N, C-alpha and C positions, 0 to 999 in steps of 0.2 A: 675381763673386758665386757663380757656379756652382762655380768651383774651390775657393773657401772652403767652400762647402756640402759638396762631395765630400770635402774634407779633414776637415771636421768629422765626416762619416759614417764615414770610415775610422778616425778616432781613436776615435769611440764604438764602432765594431766591434772594434777592438783591445782597448778596455777591457772590452767585453762578453765577449769570449773569455777575457780574463784572469780576470774574475770567475767565469766558468763553470769554468775550470780550477782556480781556487783552491777553489771550492765542492766540486768533485769530489775534490780532494786531501784534503778533510777526512776521508774514509773511507780513502783510500790511506795516510794517515799512521799507520794502525794496523799497519803492517808491523812485524814483530819483528826487531830487531837485537840485537847483543850488549849494547850500552849500555842499551837499553830493557828487556832481559830480566833483567839483573842485579838491579835493585831488586825486581822481582816474585819472582824466584827466591829472593832473600834472605828476603822475607816468608814465602814458603811453607816455606822451611827452618826458620825460627824457629817457625812454627806446628807443623810436624810433629815437630821435635826436642823442643820443650817438652811436647807431648802424649805422645810416646813415653817420655820420661824420667819424667814424672809417672806414667804408667801402669805401667811396669815397676819403678820404684824405690819407689813409694809404694802404688799401688792393688793391685798383684799380691801383695805380702806380706800386706796386709790381707785380701784375698779368699781367700788360702790358709790363713788362720788357722782356728781351730775354729769350725764352723758354729753359729750361735746365740749366739756370744760377742759381746762389745762391739766388738772389732776388726772382726769380719766384718760386722756391721750398719753400722758406720761406713764400711767400704769399699764397701758396696752403694750407700748413698745418695750418697757422694762420687763413685763411678763413674757413676751415673746423671746427676747434675747436670753433671759435667765433660764427659761425652760429648755430652749435649744442647747444652751451651753451645758446645763446639767445632764441632758440626754447624751450629748457627745462625751461628757466626762464619764458617765456610767458605761457607755460602750467601750471607751478606751480602757477602763478598769477591767471589764470582763475579758477583753482581748489580751491585755497584759497578763492576767491571771491564767487564762486557759490556753494561750499559745505556747507551744514548745520552743524554748530559746534555741534549740539545736544542739546536737551531740555528735561525737565522732562516729562516722559510719563503720559498721562491722564488715569491712572489705579487706582483702589481703594487703593492700598498700598501707593500711593504717594499723594492722594488728601488731602487737608487741612481740618480743622474742619468744615468750612462752607459748603464745598462741600460734605463731608462725611455725614453730618446730613440731607442732602436732601433725601426725601423718594424715594426709588427705588423699582420698582415692583419685588416682590419675595425675597426681602432682608429686614432685620430689620435695623432700624436706631439706632445709638449709637455713642459712642466715636470711632474715627478712630484708627486702630491699627498701621498704618504706616508700614514702612519697618522693618524687624526683627532687634532687638536691637543688636545682635551679628554681623550683617553685616554692621552696620554703626558706624564709628569711631568718627566723629565730632559731637559735640552737643553744646548747649548753656551753659553758666556758671551755670544755674540752673539745668542742667542735662537733660533737655528736648530736643527733636529733633528740629533741625533747621527748621524754617518755613518761607516761603516767603509771606509777607502780600500783595504783588501785584498780584502774580499768585495764591495765596491761595493753595500752594502745599508744601509738605515737601521736603527739599533739600537733595539730596544725598551728599556724601563726595565730596569735591572739587568743589561744584556747587555754583555759585553766580548769582545774578540777574543783568542784564545789562539794564540800563535805556534807552539806545539808541535803542537796539533791543527789549526792552519791554518784556523780558522773561528770565527765568533762564537758564543759559548756563552750560552744563556739562563740568567739568574740565576747567573752564574758566581761560584763561591766561590774556587776556586784550581785549579791543575793539580797533580795528585798523581802523582809518578813511581812511588810504591809500588804503585799499582793501574794504572798506565799509562793514565790516563784523566783527563779533566777532571771536577771535581765541580761539578755545576750543578743545574738545576731537575729533570731527570729522574732523577738518581741520588743526590741529596743524602741522602734518607732511608736508602738502603742504606749510604752512607758513615757516616752517623750511627750506624746500628745496628752497623756494623763496629767503630767505636770503642767502643761500649757493650759488646759481647760480648767484645772484646779486653781491655778493662779488667776485666770480670767474670771472665773465664777466668784472667787472670794473677793477680788477687787470690785466686781460689780455689786455684790451684796454690801460690801463695806461702804462704798461711796453713795449708793442709793439709800442706805439706811440712815444716813446723816439727817435726811429730811424728817424721818420718823423720830429720831432722837431729839431734834430741835422742837418738834411738835409736843413731845412728852414733857420737855423742860418748860415750855411756854404755858402749857395747860396745867393749872394748879389742881384741877380735879382728876388728874390721871391717877389711877390706883397704883399703890406701891408695887404690887406683884407685876403689873404690866410694865412699869418703868424698869424694874429689876431685870425682867426678861429681855427688854429692848437693849438695855445697857450690856447685858451679858452677851447677847448676839453680836452687837457691834464690837465688843472687846475680843470675842472669840474669832470672828472673821478677820479682824485687823491682825491678830497674832498669826493666824494661818496664812494670810496673804503675804505678810513679811517673810515667813519661814519658807513657804513654797516658792515665792518669787526668787529668793536667794538660791534655792536649790535648782530652780529652772534656769537661772542665769548661769550657774556653774555648768550645767549640761549644754547650754548654748556654746560656752567657751570650749568645752570638750569637743563638740561637733565641729566647730570651726577649726580646731587644731587636729582633727582626725584622731582623737585619743579616746580611750575608755577610762573609767575611774581607776582601774588597776594600773594601766599604763601611766596615768598622771601621777599616781603615788610612787611608782617605781622611778619615774624621771625626776621627781623632786628629790630623791635620794639616789643619785647615780652611783653605779658600781665603780670600783677602783680601776683606774686605767682608762676610763671612758672620757671622751671629750666633753668639757662642760658646755660648750656651745651647742652640742647636739641635744642637750636636755630639753630645750624649748621647741624642738622640731620633731616631726614624726615622719618615718619613712613611708607611711601610708597616706601622706597628705596629697590631696588631689586638687587643691585650690578651693576657694570658698564655694563656688558653684558645685564642684564635684563632691565636696564633703557633704553638702546638704542633700544632694541626690543619693549619696550612699546611705543616708539615714532614712529620708522620707520617700524615696523612690524616684523613678524617672518621670512619672506623670505629675506635672505641677498641679493639675486639677484635683488630684487625690491626696495632696499633701496634708490637708486639714481633716481627713477622714481616716478612721482606723480600719482600712479595708484593703490595703495593698502591702505586700512584702517588699523588702529592699532587694535591689539587684544582687545577683551572685548566689553562691552556695554556702558562704561562710567558712570555706576551707582554704581558699587562696585569695590573697589580697594584693600581692605584688604584681605590678604590670609596668609597661613602659611609661605610663603617665606618672605613676607613683615614684619610680626611680628618677625620672627626669625632674620632677618637682623637688625631690629631696636633694638632688645634685645642685640644682640652681640655687636653693636656699641655704644649704649647709656645706656643700663641697666645693663651691666655686673659690672661696677664699683659701681653702686648703690646697687646691690644685695650683692656684696662682703663687702661693708662697713656695710650694715645692718646686715649681718651674723656675722661679727666680733663684732658689738655692742651687738648682742644677746648673744654671748658667754660670754662677759664681765658681763652681767647682770644676769647670772645664780646664783641662791641661793639654798642652801641646807636647808632642814627642820631642826628644832631644835631637837637635840638629835639623829640625824641620820648622817651617813656618806655616801657620794656620791662617790662610786668607779667608775673606768672607765667603767666597764661593765654596771652599771645602767645608767650612763650618756649617753652611746651609745643607750641604750634602750629607754631613754626619747627622744632622737633626732630622732630615727627611727619612732616614733609615732607622731612627730611634736608637743609634749606638754612638759611643764616644771612643776615641782611641785610648789605648792603655787602660781599659776597664772603666772609663768614665760612665756616669749614669745617663741614660737616655730618657726620652719622653714616655716610652712604653712602660 
């Protein structure tokens, strides 16, 4: 028995060291390599190139026109709006790249079985309790808590393991190679604003550059290389505007449905035995206003700026509001059908009559004679 106990301790020790190393590697995975730097460099190149081409091909001629004229005034407001939008775009990009999306804390309630069995001074070893059952909604099919075999930690709701970042990400949406970071609880707002300002900036460049394109077409003396660059800029910004606008619209839909990209993909392919009507709803739904605040923050004045974190800690999402909203939207019909089915299955005992008064008394106590189903 001693040999088996020592063997179990050694095995738990190896698992504990492995979990520690994997947790520490979550930050070491941020090392820059050529393959990781290429997508980020490409994004920066697109931002700088489109900004420079728009500034020198469109804004500069307008600002050099006669002062007080219509072209000069148009160039002033377009320059102010485009520069402010590009600045906010770059700020959102930096915050989305540099902000930690959030990971499972290394505390006793979240440690996995191998870590929890390690002897700690002043504590008894035993089975881990994990987070409170009533505060965690998601679980395995067997009913047990979700556990990450790589990090050896219990997963909170909406948490998933990222193989690129090598750790569990809180409220993970997806891993984005363009910002070389996971999009999760801590930086989803900055990613959302990055899409918003990218769509706004590309649309601004696309629609304002139509004036320059028309001028190049009407002027027969326009050099070929100038016309080529202008047409290339207009085509590039039009393609980026359509692509980013579609992606931004998708994330608006996700925000209003209180879903992440992973949850949306899972609900499009429901598991066996699940209710098809529950696919379009989310248990974390807080209503339109509550869903927006859960992403952009409680302060409306800071919604457009990448400077405030969302409310909460990213570990617990179930509350009275979320349960109530889910019940009103998806459980009302189910409860009504079950209640009608219960009324149809009421039986009276032999030799007795069930008058309305006794029927109401049975319902008030939630019981039925001879094993009938009650409301409880």
